[in-house]
C-alpha positions in Angstrom: 45.9 -24.2 142.0 45.5 -26.5 138.9 46.1 -25.6 135.3 44.7 -28.0 132.7 44.3 -30.6 135.5 47.9 -30.4 136.7 48.9 -28.9 140.1 51.2 -25.9 139.6 52.7 -23.1 141.7 50.9 -19.8 141.8 53.7 -18.1 139.9 53.1 -20.2 136.8 52.5 -18.2 133.6 49.0 -18.5 132.3 48.1 -18.4 128.6 44.7 -17.8 126.9 42.7 -21.0 126.4 44.0 -22.7 129.6 41.6 -24.2 132.1 42.4 -23.0 135.7 41.0 -24.4 138.9 41.3 -22.1 141.9 40.4 -23.1 145.4 40.0 -20.7 148.3 39.0 -22.6 151.4 36.1 -24.8 150.5 35.0 -22.7 147.4 36.3 -23.9 144.0 36.2 -22.0 140.7 36.9 -23.6 137.3 37.6 -21.0 134.7 38.8 -20.8 131.2 41.3 -18.0 130.5 40.3 -15.7 127.6 43.1 -13.3 127.8 45.9 -11.8 130.0 47.2 -8.3 130.5 50.6 -6.9 131.3 49.4 -4.7 134.1 47.3 -5.2 137.2 43.9 -3.5 136.8 40.4 -3.2 138.2 38.3 -6.3 139.0 35.7 -5.3 136.4 38.4 -5.6 133.7 39.8 -8.8 135.1 36.4 -10.4 135.1 36.3 -10.0 131.3 39.5 -12.0 130.9 38.1 -15.3 132.1 34.9 -17.3 131.7 33.6 -19.6 134.6 32.3 -23.0 133.5 28.6 -23.7 133.9 29.5 -26.8 136.0 31.6 -24.6 138.4 28.7 -22.1 138.8 26.2 -24.8 139.5 28.6 -26.5 142.1 29.2 -23.2 143.9 25.5 -22.4 144.0 24.8 -25.9 145.4 27.5 -25.6 148.0 26.2 -22.2 149.1 22.6 -23.6 149.4 23.9 -26.5 151.5 25.9 -24.1 153.8 22.8 -22.0 154.2 20.6 -24.9 155.2 23.2 -26.6 157.5 22.7 -26.1 161.2 25.4 -24.0 162.8 28.0 -25.8 164.9 26.9 -26.2 168.5 23.2 -25.8 167.8 22.4 -29.2 169.2 24.0 -28.3 172.6 21.0 -26.1 173.6 21.2 -22.7 175.2 24.1 -21.6 177.4 23.9 -22.6 181.0 22.8 -20.0 183.5 25.0 -19.0 186.4 23.0 -21.2 188.7 23.3 -24.2 186.4 27.1 -23.6 186.0 27.5 -23.7 189.8 25.6 -26.9 190.0 27.8 -28.4 187.2 30.9 -27.3 189.1 29.6 -28.8 192.3 28.9 -32.1 190.6 32.3 -32.2 189.1 33.9 -31.5 192.5 31.9 -34.2 194.1 32.9 -36.7 191.4 36.6 -35.8 191.4 39.0 -38.3 192.9 40.7 -37.2 196.1 43.8 -35.2 195.3 42.6 -34.2 191.8 42.8 -30.4 191.3 39.6 -29.0 189.9 39.7 -25.6 188.4 36.2 -24.3 187.5 37.8 -21.5 185.4 40.4 -23.0 183.1 
């Protein structure tokens, strides 16, 4: 969490007019605080107390589009091997293992 460009602890008191950068995972929000309340309330009320910068909105939308277009991990590996293919792979590993090496097909 950054307030006015300076890294701070989450317990820092926030005042109206301050710029806050919040990062959750890979998603980053840059907002300007418009007001604060004494009590915790519903999200709809909380959303009226800050204003997200246009740059932040554009960056989040760009990141979302990139994630949507990116190939999922492991997609280049092809389909899962069949039972017969797994047995052939295990047999090949056994034949290539040095004598005395323990091969466990089910780790």
